[in-house]
C-alpha positions in Angstrom: 0.0 0.0 0.0 1.1 3.6 -0.7 2.3 5.7 2.2 0.6 8.9 1.1 -2.5 9.9 -0.9 -0.5 12.2 -3.2 3.2 12.8 -3.7 4.6 15.6 -5.9 8.3 15.1 -7.0 11.1 16.9 -8.8 9.5 20.4 -8.7 10.7 23.8 -7.7 8.7 24.8 -4.6 7.7 28.4 -4.1 5.9 28.0 -0.8 4.0 31.3 -0.4 6.0 32.7 2.4 8.2 34.8 0.2 11.2 32.6 0.8 13.5 31.6 -2.0 12.4 28.9 -4.5 13.9 25.5 -3.7 13.8 21.9 -4.9 11.5 19.8 -2.6 8.9 17.1 -2.6 5.4 17.3 -1.2 3.3 14.7 0.4 -0.5 15.0 1.0 -2.8 13.0 3.2 -6.5 13.5 3.9 -6.5 16.8 2.1 -3.7 18.4 4.0 0.1 18.7 3.3 2.1 16.4 5.6 5.6 16.8 4.2 7.5 19.5 2.3 11.1 18.4 1.8 12.1 14.8 1.2 9.4 12.2 0.8 10.7 8.6 1.1 7.3 6.9 0.9 5.2 6.4 -2.2 1.9 8.0 -3.1 -1.3 6.5 -4.3 -1.1 9.3 -6.9 2.3 10.6 -7.9 2.9 13.8 -10.0 6.2 14.5 -11.7 6.9 18.3 -11.5 10.2 18.2 -13.3 10.7 21.7 -14.8 7.7 23.1 -13.0 7.0 25.6 -10.3 5.0 24.2 -7.3 3.0 26.9 -5.6 0.0 27.3 -3.4 -3.3 27.6 -5.3 -4.3 31.2 -5.9 -6.7 32.9 -3.5 -8.9 35.4 -5.4 -10.7 37.6 -2.9 -12.9 39.7 -5.3 -15.4 37.6 -7.3 -19.1 37.6 -7.9 -20.2 33.9 -8.1 -23.1 34.5 -5.7 -25.7 33.3 -8.3 -23.4 31.0 -10.4 -22.5 29.0 -7.3 -26.0 27.7 -7.2 -25.9 26.1 -10.7 -22.3 25.7 -11.6 -20.1 23.3 -9.6 -17.0 24.2 -11.6 -16.9 27.9 -10.8 -15.2 28.7 -14.1 -13.3 30.7 -15.2 -11.6 30.9 -11.8 -11.0 27.1 -11.7 -9.3 27.5 -15.2 -6.9 30.1 -13.8 -5.1 28.2 -11.0 -7.5 29.7 -8.4 -8.4 27.3 -5.6 -10.3 29.7 -3.3 -12.6 32.5 -4.2 -14.4 35.1 -2.1 -17.8 36.4 -3.4 -20.4 38.8 -2.0 -18.2 41.8 -2.9 -19.5 45.3 -3.7 -22.5 45.0 -1.4 -24.5 42.8 -3.8 -25.7 39.3 -3.4 -28.8 37.1 -3.0 -29.4 36.9 0.7 -31.1 37.7 2.9 -34.2 37.9 0.8 -38.0 37.6 1.0 -39.8 36.1 -2.0 -41.1 39.5 -3.2 -37.5 40.9 -3.3 -35.9 38.3 -5.4 -36.5 40.1 -8.7 -35.2 43.3 -7.2 -31.9 41.6 -6.2 -31.5 40.2 -9.6 -32.0 43.6 -11.1 -29.4 45.1 -8.8 -26.9 42.4 -9.7 -27.6 42.6 -13.4 -27.0 46.3 -13.5 -24.0 46.5 -11.3 -22.2 43.4 -12.3 -23.4 42.9 -15.9 -24.7 39.4 -15.3 -27.6 38.6 -17.5 -30.8 38.8 -15.6 -32.3 36.0 -17.7 -29.5 33.7 -16.6 -30.1 34.6 -12.9 -33.8 34.1 -13.2 -33.3 30.7 -14.8 -30.4 29.5 -12.8 -31.1 30.4 -9.2 -33.4 28.0 -7.4 -34.3 30.0 -4.4 -34.4 27.8 -1.3 -33.5 30.3 1.4 -34.5 33.5 3.1 -31.9 34.3 5.8 -28.2 34.5 5.2 -27.4 31.3 7.2 -29.9 29.5 5.1 -28.2 30.7 1.9 -24.8 29.4 3.2 -26.4 26.0 3.9 -28.0 26.0 0.4 -24.7 26.6 -1.4 -22.6 24.3 0.8 -22.3 21.6 -1.8 -19.3 20.0 -3.6 -17.6 22.2 -6.2 -14.3 22.1 -8.0 -12.7 24.8 -5.8 -13.4 26.4 -2.4 -15.5 29.5 -2.0 -16.4 31.9 0.8 -18.9 34.7 0.9 -19.6 38.0 2.5 -22.9 39.4 3.7 -24.0 42.0 1.1 -25.2 45.4 2.4 -27.6 45.9 -0.5 -29.5 42.7 0.2 -29.6 43.5 3.9 -31.0 47.0 3.2 -33.7 45.7 1.0 -34.6 42.9 3.5 -35.0 45.4 6.4 -36.3 48.5 4.6 -38.2 47.1 1.6 -38.6 49.6 -1.2 -37.2 52.4 1.1 -33.8 50.6 1.0 -33.3 51.6 -2.6 -34.7 55.2 -2.1 -31.8 57.5 -1.4 -34.1 60.0 0.1 -34.9 57.7 3.0 -32.8 57.1 6.2 -33.2 53.9 8.2 -34.5 54.3 11.7 -32.4 53.3 14.7 -34.4 50.1 15.0 -33.7 49.3 11.4 -30.0 49.9 11.8 -30.0 47.6 14.8 -31.7 44.9 12.8 -29.3 45.3 9.9 -26.4 44.9 12.3 -28.0 41.8 13.9 -28.5 40.2 10.4 -24.8 40.8 9.5 -23.7 39.4 12.8 -25.9 36.4 12.3 -24.4 35.8 8.9 -20.8 36.1 10.2 -21.6 33.8 13.1 -22.9 31.2 10.6 -19.6 31.4 8.7 -19.7 34.4 6.3 -16.3 35.8 5.8 -17.4 39.4 6.4 -19.6 42.2 5.2 -19.4 44.3 2.0 -20.8 47.6 0.9 -20.5 50.0 -2.1 -20.3 53.8 -2.2 -19.6 54.3 -5.9 -21.7 56.2 -8.4 -20.6 53.7 -11.1 -22.8 51.0 -9.5 -26.3 51.2 -10.9 -29.1 48.7 -11.0 -30.6 47.6 -14.3 -33.3 50.2 -13.9 -30.6 52.9 -13.7 -30.9 53.7 -10.0 -27.8 53.9 -7.9 -26.7 51.0 -5.8 -28.9 50.9 -2.7 -26.0 51.5 -0.4 -24.5 54.6 -2.1 -25.9 57.1 0.4 -25.9 54.9 3.5 -24.9 57.2 6.4 -22.4 57.0 9.2 -24.9 55.8 11.8 -25.9 52.9 9.6 -22.4 51.8 8.5 -20.9 52.3 11.9 -23.8 50.5 13.5 -23.4 47.5 11.2 -19.6 47.5 11.7 -19.9 47.5 15.5 -22.4 44.7 15.4 -20.2 42.6 13.3 -17.2 43.5 15.4 -19.0 42.1 18.5 -18.7 38.6 16.9 -15.0 38.9 16.8 -15.0 37.6 13.2 -15.2 38.9 9.7 -13.6 41.4 7.3 -15.3 44.6 6.0 -15.1 45.1 2.2 -15.6 48.6 0.8 -15.9 49.9 -2.7 -15.9 53.7 -2.6 -15.3 56.7 -4.9 -13.8 58.9 -2.1 -14.3 61.9 -4.3 -14.0 64.0 -1.1 -11.3 62.1 0.7 -11.2 64.4 3.7 -14.9 64.0 4.3 -15.3 60.3 3.5 -12.1 58.8 4.9 -13.3 59.1 8.5 -16.1 56.7 7.7 -13.7 54.1 6.3 -11.4 54.5 9.2 -14.4 54.6 11.6 -15.6 51.2 10.5 -12.2 49.7 11.2 -12.2 51.4 14.6 -15.6 50.5 15.9 -15.5 47.0 14.6 -11.9 46.1 15.5 -11.9 44.1 12.3 -9.8 44.3 9.1 -11.0 46.5 6.3 -10.2 45.9 2.7 -11.0 48.5 0.0 -10.6 48.7 -3.7 -8.0 51.1 -5.2 -7.7 52.4 -8.8 -6.3 55.3 -10.7 -9.2 57.1 -12.3 -8.8 59.2 -15.4 -11.9 61.3 -14.7 -11.0 62.6 -11.3 -7.6 63.5 -9.7 -5.4 60.8 -11.4 -2.9 60.9 -8.5 -5.6 60.6 -5.8 -4.7 56.9 -5.2 -1.4 58.1 -3.6 -3.3 60.1 -1.0 -5.5 57.1 -0.3 -2.4 54.9 0.1 -1.0 57.5 2.5 -4.3 57.3 4.6 -4.1 53.5 4.5 -0.5 53.5 5.7 -1.4 55.9 8.6 -4.3 53.7 9.6 -2.0 50.7 9.8 0.6 52.7 11.7 -2.1 53.5 14.2 -2.8 49.9 14.9 -5.8 49.3 12.5 -5.8 46.8 9.7 -6.7 48.3 6.3 -5.7 46.8 3.0 -6.0 48.1 -0.5 -7.1 45.8 -3.3 -5.4 46.6 -6.5 -5.6 45.4 -10.1 -3.0 43.4 -11.9 -3.3 45.5 -15.0 -5.4 48.4 -16.3 -9.1 47.7 -16.0 -10.6 48.1 -19.4 -13.4 47.3 -21.7 -13.4 44.5 -24.2 -15.3 45.6 -27.3 -16.6 43.2 -29.9 -19.5 42.7 -32.3 -20.8 40.1 -29.8 -20.6 42.4 -26.8 -22.6 45.3 -25.6 -20.4 48.1 -26.7 -18.0 49.0 -29.6 -17.1 52.2 -31.4 -19.9 51.9 -34.0 -22.8 51.0 -31.7 -24.5 54.4 -32.2 -24.5 54.2 -36.0 -28.1 54.0 -37.4 -26.8 51.8 -40.2 -25.3 49.4 -37.7 -28.3 49.5 -35.5 -30.5 48.4 -38.4 -28.6 45.1 -38.6 -27.6 44.7 -34.9 -30.2 41.9 -34.4 -28.9 39.8 -37.3 -26.9 36.6 -36.6 -23.2 37.4 -36.3 -22.2 35.7 -39.6 -24.8 37.6 -41.6 -23.9 40.9 -39.9 -20.2 40.4 -40.7 -21.1 39.8 -44.3 -22.9 43.1 -44.5 -20.3 45.0 -42.5 -17.7 43.9 -45.1 -19.6 45.6 -47.9 -17.8 48.9 -48.9 -21.0 50.9 -49.0 -22.0 49.8 -45.5 -18.5 50.4 -44.2 -18.5 54.0 -45.6 -22.0 54.7 -44.2 -21.2 53.6 -40.7 -17.8 55.4 -40.6 -19.4 58.6 -41.9 -22.2 58.4 -39.3 -19.9 57.9 -36.4 -17.6 60.7 -37.5 -20.6 63.0 -37.8 -22.1 62.2 -34.4 -19.0 61.2 -32.5 -18.0 57.7 -31.3 -19.0 56.7 -27.8 -15.3 55.8 -27.4 -14.2 59.4 -28.3 -11.1 60.3 -26.3 -10.3 56.7 -25.4 -7.3 54.8 -26.7 -8.3 51.7 -28.6 -6.0 48.7 -29.1 -6.3 45.5 -31.0 -6.4 42.5 -28.6 -4.7 39.5 -30.2 -3.9 36.0 -28.9 -2.1 35.9 -26.6 -3.4 39.3 -25.5 -1.1 42.2 -24.4 -2.2 44.6 -21.7 0.8 47.0 -21.9 0.3 48.6 -25.3 1.8 51.9 -26.0 -0.2 54.9 -27.2 1.4 54.8 -30.7 -0.3 51.4 -31.2 -3.7 52.9 -30.8 -6.3 52.3 -33.5 -8.1 55.0 -35.5 -11.8 54.4 -36.5 -10.9 52.8 -39.8 -8.5 50.3 -38.2 -10.9 49.6 -35.4 -13.6 48.7 -37.9 -11.3 46.3 -39.6 -10.2 44.7 -36.3 -13.7 43.9 -35.3 -14.2 42.0 -38.5 -11.2 39.8 -38.1 -11.6 36.1 -37.2 -15.0 36.1 -38.8 -16.3 38.8 -36.6 -14.7 37.7 -33.4 -12.1 40.4 -33.3 -11.5 42.2 -30.0 -10.6 45.7 -29.1 -9.1 46.6 -25.7 -9.9 50.0 -24.2 -7.9 50.7 -20.9 -10.0 52.8 -18.6 -8.5 52.7 -15.1 -4.8 52.7 -14.3 -3.7 54.0 -17.7 -3.6 57.8 -17.4 0.1 57.9 -18.4 -0.4 55.4 -21.2 1.6 52.7 -19.4 1.5 50.5 -16.3 3.5 52.7 -13.9 0.5 53.6 -11.7 -0.5 49.9 -11.6 3.0 48.9 -10.5 3.2 51.6 -7.9 0.0 50.4 -6.3 1.1 46.8 -6.5 4.4 47.2 -4.7 2.9 49.2 -1.8 3.2 47.6 1.6 -0.5 47.7 2.3 -2.0 46.3 -0.9 -2.9 42.9 -2.3 -4.2 41.7 -5.7 -7.9 41.8 -6.2 -10.6 43.4 -8.4 -10.8 40.6 -11.0 -14.6 40.3 -10.6 -14.6 36.7 -11.9 -18.2 35.6 -12.5 -19.3 39.1 -13.4 -19.1 41.7 -16.2 -20.1 39.1 -18.7 -20.2 41.3 -21.9 -17.7 44.1 -21.5 -14.9 43.3 -19.1 -12.9 40.1 -18.8 -10.6 40.3 -15.8 -11.1 36.9 -14.1 -7.6 36.1 -15.5 -6.0 38.6 -13.2 -4.3 35.9 -11.0 -2.6 34.4 -14.1 -1.6 37.8 -15.5 -0.2 38.7 -12.1 2.5 36.0 -12.3 2.9 35.9 -16.0 3.4 39.6 -16.6 5.0 40.9 -13.5 7.2 37.9 -13.0 8.2 37.3 -16.6 6.9 39.5 -19.4 7.3 43.0 -18.1 10.4 45.0 -18.9 13.3 43.8 -16.8 13.4 46.9 -14.7 9.7 46.5 -13.9 9.7 42.8 -13.1 9.0 41.7 -9.5 10.4 38.6 -7.7 8.3 35.5 -8.5 8.5 34.4 -4.8 7.0 37.8 -3.7 4.3 37.6 -6.4 3.3 34.1 -5.3 3.1 35.2 -1.6 0.9 38.1 -2.5 -1.6 36.0 -4.5 -1.7 33.2 -1.9 -0.8 33.8 1.8 -1.4 37.6 1.7 -4.8 37.5 0.0 -5.8 34.6 2.3 -4.8 36.6 5.3 -7.1 39.5 4.4 -10.0 37.2 5.3 -8.3 35.2 8.1 -8.0 32.1 5.9 -4.9 30.9 7.8 -5.4 27.3 6.8 -4.2 27.9 3.2 -2.0 30.0 1.0 1.3 28.4 2.2 2.9 25.0 1.3 3.7 23.7 4.8 2.8 20.7 6.9 -0.7 21.0 8.3 -1.9 23.5 5.6 -4.7 22.7 3.2 -3.3 20.9 0.1 -4.3 23.5 -2.5 -1.5 23.5 -5.0 -0.6 24.5 -8.6 2.0 22.9 -10.8 3.0 25.6 -13.3 5.1 25.6 -16.5 6.3 29.1 -15.9 7.7 29.6 -19.4 4.5 28.5 -21.0 2.2 30.4 -18.7 -0.2 32.5 -20.9 -3.7 33.9 -21.0 -5.9 33.2 -24.0 -7.8 35.8 -25.9 -11.3 36.6 -24.6 -14.0 34.5 -26.1 -17.8 34.7 -25.8 -19.5 31.6 -24.5 -23.3 31.1 -24.5 -23.3 28.7 -21.6 -25.1 30.5 -18.9 -28.7 29.4 -18.0 -31.3 30.5 -20.6 -28.4 30.7 -23.2 -26.9 33.8 -21.5 -23.5 34.9 -22.8 -20.3 35.7 -21.0 -16.8 36.7 -21.9 -14.1 34.3 -20.5 -10.4 33.6 -20.9 -8.6 30.4 -20.7 -5.1 29.9 -19.5 -2.1 27.8 -20.6 0.8 26.6 -18.4 -1.1 25.1 -15.5 -0.1 21.5 -15.6 -2.2 20.6 -12.6 -4.4 22.4 -10.0 -5.0 20.5 -6.8 -7.7 21.3 -4.2 -7.6 19.5 -0.8 -5.2 17.0 -2.3 -7.3 16.1 -5.4 -6.4 17.1 -8.9 -9.2 19.3 -10.2 -7.6 20.4 -13.5 -4.9 19.0 -15.8 -3.4 21.0 -18.6 -6.4 23.3 -18.8 -9.1 20.7 -18.5 -11.2 20.1 -15.5 -11.4 16.6 -14.0 -14.5 15.2 -12.4 -13.1 15.8 -8.9 -15.2 18.1 -6.7 -13.4 18.5 -3.4 -14.2 22.2 -3.1 -16.5 23.4 -0.4 -17.9 26.5 1.3 -15.3 28.1 3.5 -16.9 29.2 6.7 -15.1 31.6 9.0 -15.1 29.1 11.9 -13.6 26.4 9.7 -10.8 28.7 8.6 -10.1 29.7 12.2 -9.7 26.1 13.2 
């Protein structure tokens, strides 16, 4: 009989601590790592990692699988990208708590804010819960990878306040604030990893209204934070514009102070408002940590941008009346017409006359493998953009960097990445199905910054691995994973570093009700292991489903 369930041999171990890479073998038993070093015994399964990096599985702390988790046991595309643990419930949106009459409203909020087809959510979600603990129980079923969840502020507001929860003229009563706090505390006590809220004008429901939590006041947010803090568990997640940093920062800091719990907040360079404001925010975060609080910025691996295509919701010619007259045609027929010289001239003339919706933006061709560090001199004009969209039988893609690209390069992105108080996040896997495709952030993180960036900009691979594993796990207190060491959960990647690459975005129609979503695949992951079981080999998922709901109490143990 074999001595171990799994043995990995001949690999180069990067263990997630930031320490130097080293040759070592790994043994796994009962879902946990038992040996890192020399393994004399045999394994029931043995993997040869010659020429490969052996790392912890990626921990992605900013996803939106809240609906998908109920119908998709694979949790792709994260499971295709070397991710072994995801955290959902971000941005204050989710599907619990909920009464039967508020279900459609929650779908409308999610559809608008996270660009997930409402038809897919209506078809795919089988509602079997009301409270947040009931939701956790309902989704606690086998999946390919692990997943944790936060209690979403928007759902809590709607549950307690009804229609008033989305009306920004209304203020909750003291009793309603107390009830909201109790609901969040109940969710965290049941295993939720924390509480999330949104204060950005960019978040709008499908009906155009701002996210329900945009104007939540200090009393409400501090009351909820204090109630959660009383449990001694959980992390607070915040998305906020911070247009008036001096006025709004005390609320962010106050939530950390009254709760005594960690706070994590998104951080981007915005082209439309004070492009260097992120530096001031980083300074505030640093001061908070120096004062004994725990505040972490979540930063992007690359510029956050739009993916434009004839299959998506937006492209430079979407406003042309000529194009609109054929927009409902099947793609192949539309491409045939768009190639006609008279149609091409008409559309270009119309857009030039009225202005492209992408006016003032830099447009770049997105090839396979895609590049996310183009230079401004590579930007497309309208004629070239038209031609790019027609390539590959109408599957051509255009990349439009929006955030983190004010200088026309990745310097701001890198500056945020190397800050002492940031971790990678913001990939939004499971969301933004037709315009954004950033679920590949974890792969890009290692591929670009560890290998493909200019030599002066590259970052140590060991540090990059630590950031995407141990450091992201620590934000949510997931101390049982993120490091390759005896006693830790056996979530592991075997990576061909030289071959690591992201594929071009592709549009799949595999959501419930035929809903479509932009996804990317990855190359170079020779195996991804969750709890000691191989869930993916060379980009293909296996039938293994060892993933589970990660409850806060489990992680603590």
